[in-house]
Kinemage of the C-alpha trace (Angstrom):
@kinemage 1
@onewidth
@group {chain A} dominant
@subgroup {mainchain}
@vectorlist {calphas} color= white
{ca met a 1} P 180.244 37.314 120.384
{ca met a 2} L 178.123 37.200 123.443
{ca asn a 3} L 177.698 34.026 125.201
{ca glu a 4} L 174.474 32.865 126.770
{ca lys a 5} L 175.515 33.999 130.207
{ca gln a 6} L 176.089 37.589 129.068
{ca lys a 7} L 172.762 37.653 127.237
{ca thr a 8} L 170.987 36.472 130.381
{ca glu a 9} L 172.733 39.106 132.490
{ca asn a 10} L 171.821 41.837 130.019
{ca arg a 11} L 168.189 40.709 130.023
{ca glu a 12} L 168.129 40.703 133.815
{ca arg a 13} L 169.624 44.183 133.966
{ca gly a 14} L 167.081 45.423 131.438
{ca thr a 15} L 164.258 43.860 133.436
{ca ala a 16} L 165.584 45.444 136.596
{ca gln a 17} L 165.607 48.820 134.899
{ca arg a 18} L 162.027 48.373 133.758
{ca val a 19} L 160.743 47.605 137.289
{ca leu a 20} L 161.544 51.153 138.459
{ca pro a 21} L 159.262 52.964 135.997
{ca gly a 22} L 156.402 50.540 136.792
{ca gly a 23} L 156.607 51.364 140.514
{ca phe a 24} L 156.700 55.077 139.741
{ca thr a 25} L 153.587 54.720 137.588
{ca ile a 26} L 151.652 53.135 140.450
{ca phe a 27} L 152.795 55.890 142.813
{ca phe a 28} L 151.842 58.573 140.280
{ca ala a 29} L 148.420 56.950 139.717
{ca met a 30} L 147.738 56.847 143.472
{ca leu a 31} L 148.771 60.497 143.802
{ca ile a 32} L 146.379 61.542 141.022
{ca ser a 33} L 143.586 59.384 142.502
{ca ser a 34} L 144.074 60.977 145.926
{ca leu a 35} L 143.957 64.445 144.421
{ca ala a 36} L 140.763 63.619 142.494
{ca leu a 37} L 139.194 62.185 145.659
{ca ala a 38} L 140.080 65.330 147.651
{ca val a 39} L 138.546 67.584 144.987
{ca gly a 40} L 135.432 65.382 144.855
{ca leu a 41} L 134.992 65.503 148.638
{ca ala a 42} L 135.411 69.285 148.644
{ca ile a 43} L 132.716 69.650 145.977
{ca phe a 44} L 130.415 67.272 147.886
{ca asp a 45} L 130.902 69.274 151.114
{ca leu a 46} L 130.147 72.523 149.304
{ca thr a 47} L 126.996 71.031 147.766
{ca val a 48} L 125.718 69.805 151.135
{ca arg a 49} L 126.261 73.232 152.701
{ca glu a 50} L 124.483 74.971 149.824
{ca leu a 51} L 121.500 72.630 150.183
{ca glu a 52} L 121.278 73.388 153.908
{ca leu a 53} L 121.405 77.131 153.212
{ca ser a 54} L 118.732 76.783 150.553
{ca gly a 55} L 116.496 74.894 152.988
{ca thr a 56} L 116.909 77.605 155.615
{ca ala a 57} L 115.999 80.288 153.078
{ca thr a 58} L 112.841 78.373 152.163
{ca gln a 59} L 111.824 78.039 155.823
{ca ser a 60} L 112.522 81.752 156.293
{ca gln a 61} L 110.116 82.545 153.453
{ca tyr a 62} L 107.366 80.523 155.126
{ca ala a 63} L 107.932 82.474 158.353
{ca ile a 64} L 107.901 85.917 156.712
{ca tyr a 65} L 104.747 85.076 154.736
{ca ala a 66} L 103.029 83.999 157.963
{ca ala a 67} L 104.118 87.240 159.678
{ca asp a 68} L 102.819 89.262 156.732
{ca thr a 69} L 99.480 87.432 156.820
{ca gly a 70} L 99.080 88.137 160.540
{ca ala a 71} L 99.980 91.811 160.124
{ca asp a 72} L 97.604 92.216 157.163
{ca cys a 73} L 94.779 90.642 159.140
{ca ala a 74} L 95.310 92.975 162.098
{ca leu a 75} L 95.565 96.038 159.845
{ca tyr a 76} L 92.453 95.122 157.895
{ca trp a 77} L 90.267 94.752 160.968
{ca asp a 78} L 91.784 97.690 162.808
{ca leu a 79} L 91.200 100.005 159.833
{ca lys a 80} L 87.771 98.517 158.995
{ca tyr a 81} L 86.331 99.833 162.239
{ca thr a 82} L 86.593 103.611 162.288
{ca asp a 83} L 86.475 105.730 165.432
{ca ser a 84} L 82.682 106.012 165.156
{ca asp a 85} L 82.354 102.208 164.979
{ca gly a 86} L 84.777 101.593 167.822
{ca ser a 87} L 87.873 99.441 167.470
{ca ala a 88} L 88.233 95.817 166.514
{ca phe a 89} L 90.965 95.622 169.126
{ca gly a 90} L 90.832 96.838 172.681
{ca thr a 91} L 91.830 100.343 173.712
{ca ser a 92} L 92.413 101.763 177.170
{ca thr a 93} L 89.076 103.592 177.006
{ca ala a 94} L 86.984 100.780 175.533
{ca ser a 95} L 84.194 99.572 177.781
{ca ser a 96} L 84.052 96.108 176.219
{ca trp a 97} L 86.668 93.847 174.741
{ca pro a 98} L 86.765 93.950 171.753
{ca ser a 99} L 84.418 96.816 171.003
{ca gly a 100} L 84.293 95.840 167.315
{ca gly a 101} L 82.242 92.719 167.996
{ca ser a 102} L 82.796 89.083 167.211
{ca asn a 103} L 83.227 87.301 163.900
{ca ile a 104} L 86.502 89.018 163.128
{ca leu a 105} L 87.645 86.540 160.508
{ca cys a 106} L 91.150 86.032 159.168
{ca asn a 107} L 91.965 83.062 156.966
{ca gly a 108} L 88.591 81.541 157.870
{ca gln a 109} L 89.300 81.739 161.616
{ca asp a 110} L 87.384 83.868 164.115
{ca ile a 111} L 90.372 85.587 165.693
{ca ser a 112} L 88.242 87.338 168.308
{ca ser a 113} L 87.807 83.891 169.871
{ca leu a 114} L 91.562 83.215 169.606
{ca trp a 115} L 93.067 86.092 171.510
{ca gly a 116} L 94.122 85.654 175.049
{ca thr a 117} L 93.556 87.873 178.063
{ca pro a 118} L 94.199 91.466 176.968
{ca gln a 119} L 96.721 93.586 178.791
{ca lys a 120} L 95.237 96.967 179.701
{ca thr a 121} L 96.555 100.044 181.530
{ca ser a 122} L 95.252 103.590 181.892
{ca asn a 123} L 96.789 104.743 178.576
{ca ser a 124} L 97.406 101.522 176.623
{ca ala a 125} L 95.938 98.176 175.686
{ca thr a 126} L 97.442 95.179 173.896
{ca thr a 127} L 95.513 92.400 172.184
{ca thr a 128} L 97.377 89.212 171.271
{ca phe a 129} L 96.156 86.445 168.973
{ca thr a 130} L 97.616 83.524 167.043
{ca ile a 131} L 96.519 82.784 163.514
{ca tyr a 132} L 97.207 79.485 161.771
{ca val a 133} L 98.078 80.309 158.203
{ca ser a 134} L 98.389 77.202 156.031
{ca ala a 135} L 99.864 73.762 155.619
{ca gln a 136} L 103.378 74.294 154.284
{ca ser a 137} L 104.234 70.762 153.362
{ca glu a 138} L 102.249 67.647 152.752
{ca val a 139} L 105.326 65.618 153.682
{ca ser a 140} L 106.101 67.182 157.055
{ca gly a 141} L 102.507 68.086 157.894
{ca thr a 142} L 103.576 71.272 159.655
{ca thr a 143} L 101.514 74.439 159.685
{ca thr a 144} L 102.766 78.007 159.546
{ca cys a 145} L 101.374 80.450 162.068
{ca ala a 146} L 101.750 83.984 163.339
{ca thr a 147} L 101.419 85.513 166.780
{ca val a 148} L 100.166 89.090 166.516
{ca asp a 149} L 100.238 91.825 169.166
{ca val a 150} L 98.056 94.865 168.496
{ca gly a 151} L 98.939 97.665 170.892
{ca lys a 152} L 96.898 100.863 171.252
{ca phe a 153} L 98.639 103.714 173.078
{ca thr a 154} L 97.274 107.132 173.991
{ca asn a 155} L 99.743 109.949 174.529
{ca gly a 156} L 99.216 112.832 176.966
{ca ser a 157} L 97.219 114.892 174.445
{ca gly a 158} L 94.791 112.052 173.706
{ca val a 159} L 96.217 110.964 170.307
{ca leu a 160} L 95.836 107.225 169.717
{ca tyr a 161} L 98.813 105.327 168.264
{ca thr a 162} L 98.724 101.743 167.091
{ca thr a 163} L 101.584 99.256 166.868
{ca val a 164} L 101.159 95.869 165.220
{ca ile a 165} L 103.912 93.325 165.879
{ca ser a 166} L 103.474 90.114 163.913
{ca ser a 167} L 105.854 87.207 164.525
{ca gly a 168} L 105.595 84.520 161.859
{ca tyr a 169} L 106.842 80.966 162.285
{ca asn a 170} L 107.604 78.303 159.687
{ca thr a 171} L 106.155 75.730 162.097
{ca cys a 172} L 103.847 76.202 165.056
{ca ser a 173} L 105.647 73.539 167.081
{ca ala a 174} L 107.856 75.329 169.619
{ca ala a 175} L 109.816 72.094 170.124
{ca ser a 176} L 110.897 71.926 166.472
{ca ile a 177} L 114.649 72.222 165.914
{ca val a 178} L 114.103 73.891 162.538
{ca arg a 179} L 111.721 76.617 163.765
{ca val a 180} L 112.366 79.957 162.083
{ca gln a 181} L 110.842 83.233 163.314
{ca arg a 182} L 110.456 86.442 161.298
{ca thr a 183} L 108.874 89.562 162.785
{ca leu a 184} L 107.213 92.569 161.179
{ca gln a 185} L 106.352 95.751 163.090
{ca ile a 186} L 103.941 98.389 161.833
{ca ser a 187} L 103.278 101.653 163.667
{ca tyr a 188} L 100.783 104.357 162.816
């Protein structure tokens, strides 16, 4: 028969053996928790990057739409005035600037009053104007715009070529750190 002392020793040994699995369980739980945390942080990082990319794509759309609006405006008014009517935009042979007259409206703006000093040489002329397209966001209050260059070039045989370069911006503020530019060029 076992005496009390042997029973106590056996209980102590059994308790000592049970302490080891408990410590291993805590270690195993911390290992699994660390792994879950690492996976969670990786997913969070991926989500943040995707949101940034999505925001850039949205701003890029605003810029390309502004560039398209500016190019369409220039094409409309350039093609509206035929050779018999003159040109809405200056040419190297035009006696006045612009020969198409005033009230050239795009998006409710008289762009003939918006263009700067035209650049003119003996065989070319370039008219530049900026058009403010629309409010993109009620929250940020920024406005999209486009800067349009309409160039008229005459080659040696007297053929007139036109190039429209429209640069659209998601915001008109040149100091903005999120300013995106998209450019369209049309030649005919």
